[in-house]
MDAnalysis code that builds the backbone (N, CA, C; Angstrom):
import MDAnalysis as mda
import numpy as np

u = mda.Universe.empty(351, n_residues=117, atom_resindex=np.repeat(np.arange(117), 3), trajectory=True)
u.add_TopologyAttr("name", ["N", "CA", "C"] * 117)
u.add_TopologyAttr("resid", np.arange(1, 118))
u.add_TopologyAttr("resname", ["MET", "ALA", "LYS", "ASN", "HIS", "LYS", "GLY", "GLN", "VAL", "TRP", "VAL", "PHE", "GLY", "ASP", "LYS", "ILE", "GLU", "ASN", "GLU", "ASP", "LEU", "GLY", "ASN", "GLY", "VAL", "VAL", "ARG", "ARG", "ILE", "LEU", "ALA", "TYR", "SER", "ASP", "ASP", "VAL", "MET", "THR", "VAL", "GLU", "ASN", "ARG", "PHE", "GLU", "LYS", "GLY", "ALA", "ILE", "GLY", "SER", "LEU", "HIS", "SER", "HIS", "PRO", "HIS", "THR", "GLN", "ILE", "THR", "TYR", "VAL", "VAL", "GLU", "GLY", "VAL", "PHE", "ARG", "PHE", "HIS", "ILE", "GLY", "ASP", "GLU", "GLU", "HIS", "ILE", "VAL", "LYS", "LYS", "GLY", "ASP", "THR", "LEU", "LEU", "LYS", "GLU", "ASP", "GLY", "ILE", "GLU", "HIS", "GLY", "CYS", "GLU", "CYS", "LEU", "GLU", "GLU", "GLY", "VAL", "LEU", "LEU", "ASP", "ILE", "PHE", "THR", "PRO", "MET", "ARG", "GLN", "ASP", "PHE", "VAL", "LYS", "GLU", "ASP"])
u.atoms.positions = np.array([
    [0.850, -1.183, -0.005],
    [0.000, 0.002, 0.002],
    [0.879, 1.239, -0.002],
    [0.553, 2.170, -0.848],
    [1.365, 3.375, -0.975],
    [0.567, 4.608, -0.621],
    [1.276, 5.674, -0.260],
    [0.607, 6.951, -0.022],
    [0.765, 7.867, -1.226],
    [1.534, 7.435, -2.223],
    [1.722, 8.234, -3.438],
    [0.682, 7.823, -4.475],
    [-0.498, 8.401, -4.375],
    [-1.561, 8.134, -5.333],
    [-2.089, 9.451, -5.895],
    [-1.169, 10.392, -6.084],
    [-1.496, 11.709, -6.615],
    [-2.207, 11.607, -7.949],
    [-3.317, 12.340, -8.061],
    [-4.050, 12.420, -9.306],
    [-4.961, 11.244, -9.593],
    [-4.999, 10.252, -8.713],
    [-5.873, 9.106, -8.942],
    [-7.330, 9.520, -8.676],
    [-8.199, 9.156, -9.581],
    [-9.604, 9.501, -9.474],
    [-10.279, 8.741, -8.340],
    [-9.916, 7.473, -8.189],
    [-10.485, 6.625, -7.147],
    [-9.401, 6.267, -6.153],
    [-9.628, 6.563, -4.873],
    [-8.694, 6.188, -3.813],
    [-9.519, 5.433, -2.765],
    [-9.348, 4.114, -2.733],
    [-10.156, 3.265, -1.866],
    [-9.515, 3.134, -0.491],
    [-10.333, 3.283, 0.551],
    [-9.846, 3.301, 1.926],
    [-9.033, 2.100, 2.335],
    [-9.381, 0.908, 1.839],
    [-8.643, -0.295, 2.242],
    [-7.282, -0.391, 1.562],
    [-6.967, 0.534, 0.680],
    [-5.675, 0.544, -0.010],
    [-4.760, 1.655, 0.518],
    [-5.244, 2.432, 1.473],
    [-4.478, 3.578, 1.974],
    [-3.588, 3.152, 3.131],
    [-2.350, 3.568, 3.062],
    [-1.352, 3.274, 4.084],
    [-1.598, 4.105, 5.336],
    [-1.582, 3.458, 6.508],
    [-1.599, 4.162, 7.787],
    [-0.172, 4.556, 8.123],
    [0.013, 5.782, 8.545],
    [1.328, 6.258, 8.949],
    [1.267, 6.622, 10.426],
    [1.898, 5.801, 11.271],
    [1.921, 6.049, 12.713],
    [2.890, 7.184, 12.990],
    [2.363, 8.326, 13.436],
    [3.190, 9.484, 13.736],
    [3.713, 9.442, 15.160],
    [3.305, 8.430, 15.922],
    [3.727, 8.306, 17.309],
    [2.828, 9.110, 18.229],
    [2.938, 8.853, 19.503],
    [2.213, 9.580, 20.540],
    [0.704, 9.603, 20.307],
    [0.153, 8.525, 19.743],
    [-1.291, 8.411, 19.619],
    [-1.920, 9.062, 18.413],
    [-1.111, 9.345, 17.368],
    [-1.651, 9.962, 16.155],
    [-1.302, 9.097, 14.939],
    [-2.309, 8.822, 14.116],
    [-2.131, 8.060, 12.883],
    [-2.676, 8.885, 11.726],
    [-1.881, 9.020, 10.664],
    [-2.260, 9.809, 9.483],
    [-2.487, 8.900, 8.293],
    [-3.505, 9.259, 7.469],
    [-3.754, 8.577, 6.203],
    [-3.922, 9.639, 5.120],
    [-3.100, 9.534, 4.064],
    [-3.183, 10.450, 2.937],
    [-4.302, 9.953, 2.024],
    [-5.315, 10.769, 1.827],
    [-6.454, 10.414, 0.982],
    [-6.210, 10.968, -0.419],
    [-7.248, 11.273, -1.163],
    [-7.093, 11.782, -2.530],
    [-6.386, 13.134, -2.536],
    [-5.556, 13.348, -3.582],
    [-4.883, 14.643, -3.720],
    [-4.362, 14.864, -5.130],
    [-4.139, 16.151, -5.401],
    [-3.517, 16.595, -6.660],
    [-2.491, 17.668, -6.270],
    [-1.918, 18.332, -7.260],
    [-0.966, 19.404, -6.939],
    [-1.621, 20.543, -6.163],
    [-2.917, 20.754, -6.408],
    [-3.617, 21.909, -5.849],
    [-4.267, 21.691, -4.491],
    [-4.628, 20.446, -4.175],
    [-5.386, 20.191, -2.955],
    [-5.078, 18.779, -2.440],
    [-5.131, 18.613, -1.120],
    [-4.860, 17.305, -0.506],
    [-5.826, 17.101, 0.660],
    [-6.338, 15.861, 0.786],
    [-7.199, 15.492, 1.906],
    [-6.449, 14.469, 2.759],
    [-6.473, 14.702, 4.081],
    [-5.732, 13.850, 5.020],
    [-6.615, 13.525, 6.217],
    [-6.639, 12.254, 6.606],
    [-7.363, 11.825, 7.800],
    [-6.356, 11.630, 8.923],
    [-6.647, 12.198, 10.090],
    [-5.789, 12.039, 11.263],
    [-6.629, 11.456, 12.399],
    [-6.168, 10.318, 12.945],
    [-6.843, 9.688, 14.083],
    [-6.027, 9.959, 15.344],
    [-6.712, 10.409, 16.389],
    [-6.059, 10.769, 17.654],
    [-6.607, 9.923, 18.789],
    [-5.706, 9.388, 19.602],
    [-6.105, 8.775, 20.870],
    [-6.314, 9.904, 21.876],
    [-7.125, 9.637, 22.888],
    [-7.332, 10.631, 23.943],
    [-5.977, 11.017, 24.540],
    [-5.749, 12.310, 24.684],
    [-4.505, 12.813, 25.249],
    [-3.421, 13.098, 24.223],
    [-3.611, 12.659, 22.996],
    [-2.612, 12.909, 21.943],
    [-2.545, 14.408, 21.634],
    [-1.345, 14.833, 21.255],
    [-1.086, 16.245, 20.978],
    [-0.672, 16.438, 19.527],
    [-1.292, 17.404, 18.895],
    [-0.821, 17.907, 17.603],
    [-0.023, 19.161, 17.936],
    [1.307, 19.054, 17.987],
    [2.139, 20.142, 18.488],
    [1.971, 21.425, 17.659],
    [2.218, 22.558, 18.324],
    [2.112, 23.852, 17.661],
    [3.076, 23.920, 16.482],
    [2.575, 24.373, 15.339],
    [3.388, 24.476, 14.131],
    [2.699, 25.422, 13.155],
    [3.399, 25.758, 12.093],
    [2.792, 26.510, 10.991],
    [3.420, 25.992, 9.706],
    [2.782, 26.320, 8.576],
    [3.266, 25.864, 7.281],
    [2.706, 26.788, 6.203],
    [3.296, 26.761, 5.009],
    [2.858, 27.646, 3.924],
    [1.690, 27.077, 3.115],
    [0.715, 26.503, 3.807],
    [-0.465, 25.917, 3.171],
    [-1.683, 26.429, 3.929],
    [-2.757, 26.732, 3.216],
    [-4.029, 26.976, 3.891],
    [-4.622, 25.617, 4.219],
    [-5.174, 25.504, 5.431],
    [-5.692, 24.222, 5.914],
    [-7.088, 24.410, 6.491],
    [-8.006, 23.556, 6.091],
    [-9.327, 23.501, 6.700],
    [-9.412, 22.158, 7.401],
    [-9.873, 22.177, 8.649],
    [-10.026, 20.947, 9.430],
    [-11.498, 20.766, 9.782],
    [-11.990, 19.564, 9.515],
    [-13.356, 19.179, 9.882],
    [-13.255, 18.121, 10.983],
    [-13.970, 18.313, 12.081],
    [-13.953, 17.340, 13.171],
    [-14.994, 16.261, 12.865],
    [-14.502, 15.079, 12.514],
    [-15.365, 13.955, 12.167],
    [-15.902, 13.293, 13.440],
    [-15.044, 13.113, 14.411],
    [-15.394, 12.484, 15.693],
    [-14.512, 13.079, 16.779],
    [-14.983, 13.031, 18.024],
    [-14.157, 13.401, 19.157],
    [-14.314, 14.839, 19.601],
    [-13.472, 15.198, 20.582],
    [-13.428, 16.551, 21.142],
    [-11.967, 16.955, 21.245],
    [-11.660, 18.182, 20.799],
    [-10.286, 18.676, 20.752],
    [-10.222, 20.094, 21.315],
    [-9.094, 20.414, 21.939],
    [-8.780, 21.804, 22.304],
    [-7.817, 22.291, 21.236],
    [-8.225, 23.306, 20.469],
    [-7.407, 23.839, 19.382],
    [-6.878, 25.223, 19.716],
    [-5.648, 25.447, 19.331],
    [-5.011, 26.761, 19.411],
    [-4.740, 27.186, 17.966],
    [-5.301, 28.317, 17.564],
    [-5.052, 28.878, 16.230],
    [-4.744, 30.358, 16.411],
    [-3.531, 30.747, 16.037],
    [-3.125, 32.136, 16.237],
    [-3.192, 32.485, 17.711],
    [-3.938, 33.518, 18.066],
    [-4.063, 33.971, 19.457],
    [-5.288, 33.421, 20.170],
    [-6.009, 32.492, 19.522],
    [-7.256, 31.990, 20.110],
    [-7.172, 30.507, 20.431],
    [-7.975, 30.115, 21.416],
    [-8.089, 28.705, 21.790],
    [-9.565, 28.396, 22.027],
    [-10.019, 27.261, 21.459],
    [-11.420, 26.847, 21.631],
    [-11.506, 25.323, 21.709],
    [-12.558, 24.844, 22.355],
    [-12.891, 23.424, 22.355],
    [-13.797, 23.193, 21.149],
    [-13.463, 22.177, 20.339],
    [-14.276, 21.841, 19.154],
    [-14.677, 20.382, 19.219],
    [-15.782, 20.070, 18.526],
    [-16.328, 18.717, 18.551],
    [-16.869, 18.354, 17.175],
    [-17.382, 17.143, 17.073],
    [-17.934, 16.620, 15.829],
    [-18.805, 17.662, 15.129],
    [-18.502, 17.868, 13.824],
    [-19.270, 18.802, 13.016],
    [-18.683, 20.189, 12.922],
    [-17.685, 20.509, 13.765],
    [-17.056, 21.832, 13.718],
    [-15.991, 21.890, 12.633],
    [-15.769, 23.086, 12.099],
    [-14.790, 23.298, 11.035],
    [-13.870, 24.456, 11.424],
    [-12.583, 24.328, 11.095],
    [-11.594, 25.331, 11.454],
    [-10.807, 25.735, 10.212],
    [-10.514, 27.012, 10.084],
    [-9.703, 27.524, 8.983],
    [-8.374, 27.999, 9.547],
    [-7.288, 27.495, 8.963],
    [-5.940, 27.897, 9.355],
    [-5.242, 28.430, 8.113],
    [-5.143, 29.748, 8.038],
    [-4.472, 30.382, 6.892],
    [-2.990, 30.028, 6.916],
    [-2.351, 30.101, 5.759],
    [-0.926, 29.762, 5.689],
    [-0.120, 30.672, 6.611],
    [0.832, 30.058, 7.302],
    [1.727, 30.781, 8.196],
    [1.199, 30.990, 9.605],
    [-0.056, 30.632, 9.892],
    [-0.629, 30.815, 11.222],
    [-0.285, 29.615, 12.109],
    [0.241, 29.897, 13.294],
    [0.604, 28.818, 14.217],
    [-0.671, 28.170, 14.768],
    [-0.664, 26.835, 14.812],
    [-1.818, 26.088, 15.313],
    [-1.392, 24.742, 15.878],
    [-2.249, 24.176, 16.702],
    [-2.013, 22.863, 17.283],
    [-3.224, 22.453, 18.094],
    [-3.221, 21.208, 18.577],
    [-4.390, 20.736, 19.323],
    [-4.019, 19.694, 20.366],
    [-4.971, 19.470, 21.255],
    [-4.923, 18.378, 22.219],
    [-6.232, 17.615, 22.077],
    [-6.153, 16.300, 22.006],
    [-7.340, 15.471, 21.867],
    [-7.908, 15.186, 23.259],
    [-9.126, 15.673, 23.528],
    [-9.760, 15.489, 24.822],
    [-10.607, 14.218, 24.860],
    [-11.160, 13.807, 23.737],
    [-11.884, 12.544, 23.581],
    [-11.480, 11.955, 22.251],
    [-11.092, 10.675, 22.226],
    [-10.615, 10.022, 21.005],
    [-11.388, 10.528, 19.792],
    [-10.645, 10.850, 18.712],
    [-11.331, 11.429, 17.581],
    [-10.612, 11.334, 16.258],
    [-11.286, 11.875, 15.243],
    [-10.795, 11.887, 13.862],
    [-10.956, 13.283, 13.304],
    [-9.880, 13.773, 12.686],
    [-9.901, 15.068, 11.987],
    [-9.679, 14.823, 10.511],
    [-10.407, 15.534, 9.667],
    [-10.225, 15.491, 8.237],
    [-9.642, 16.844, 7.827],
    [-8.419, 16.823, 7.297],
    [-7.732, 18.051, 6.885],
    [-7.717, 18.180, 5.377],
    [-7.938, 19.391, 4.907],
    [-7.832, 19.723, 3.491],
    [-6.790, 20.819, 3.368],
    [-5.766, 20.574, 2.547],
    [-4.668, 21.513, 2.362],
    [-4.655, 22.029, 0.936],
    [-4.282, 23.305, 0.789],
    [-3.990, 23.843, -0.522],
    [-2.784, 24.761, -0.403],
    [-1.776, 24.569, -1.242],
    [-1.615, 23.431, -2.150],
    [-1.342, 22.150, -1.355],
    [-1.192, 21.034, -2.066],
    [-0.947, 19.766, -1.398],
    [0.349, 19.809, -0.584],
    [0.476, 18.922, 0.395],
    [1.652, 18.841, 1.265],
    [2.646, 17.846, 0.680],
    [3.580, 18.352, -0.093],
    [4.613, 17.485, -0.677],
    [5.409, 16.762, 0.411],
    [5.617, 17.424, 1.545],
    [6.379, 16.808, 2.645],
    [5.675, 15.573, 3.203],
    [4.377, 15.433, 3.024],
    [3.671, 14.259, 3.529],
    [3.874, 13.021, 2.657],
    [4.274, 13.187, 1.402],
    [4.385, 12.036, 0.504],
    [5.814, 11.698, 0.116],
    [6.777, 12.398, 0.648],
    [8.185, 12.059, 0.382],
    [8.481, 10.702, 0.955],
    [9.107, 9.863, 0.158],
    [9.512, 8.537, 0.623],
    [10.856, 8.644, 1.334],
    [11.006, 7.915, 2.429],
    [12.268, 7.946, 3.192],
    [13.345, 7.155, 2.483],
])
């Protein structure tokens, strides 16, 4: 199973590679092109998405769970059904308060996520 399926029209879930990021976070690269990328992130309770920024605009949809998010100078608790916008260059991160799943959409795509070691 590979995570390099750029430009594929059909990306089936049972063919997607799980990438264990450690500390209770697992990432799966879903469909993507040069312009946009979709990524699923699964968090165990207590897992941390450390503060960071990047040159990509990112929208996050909370599929399941409860998270404390820090975006720029604000912090809020978010839950299933909530959506967050993180403009490029804005520092952000989260703590998972109840086991959950986040769906991230990036533009442009995250080349750093698909580089092979």
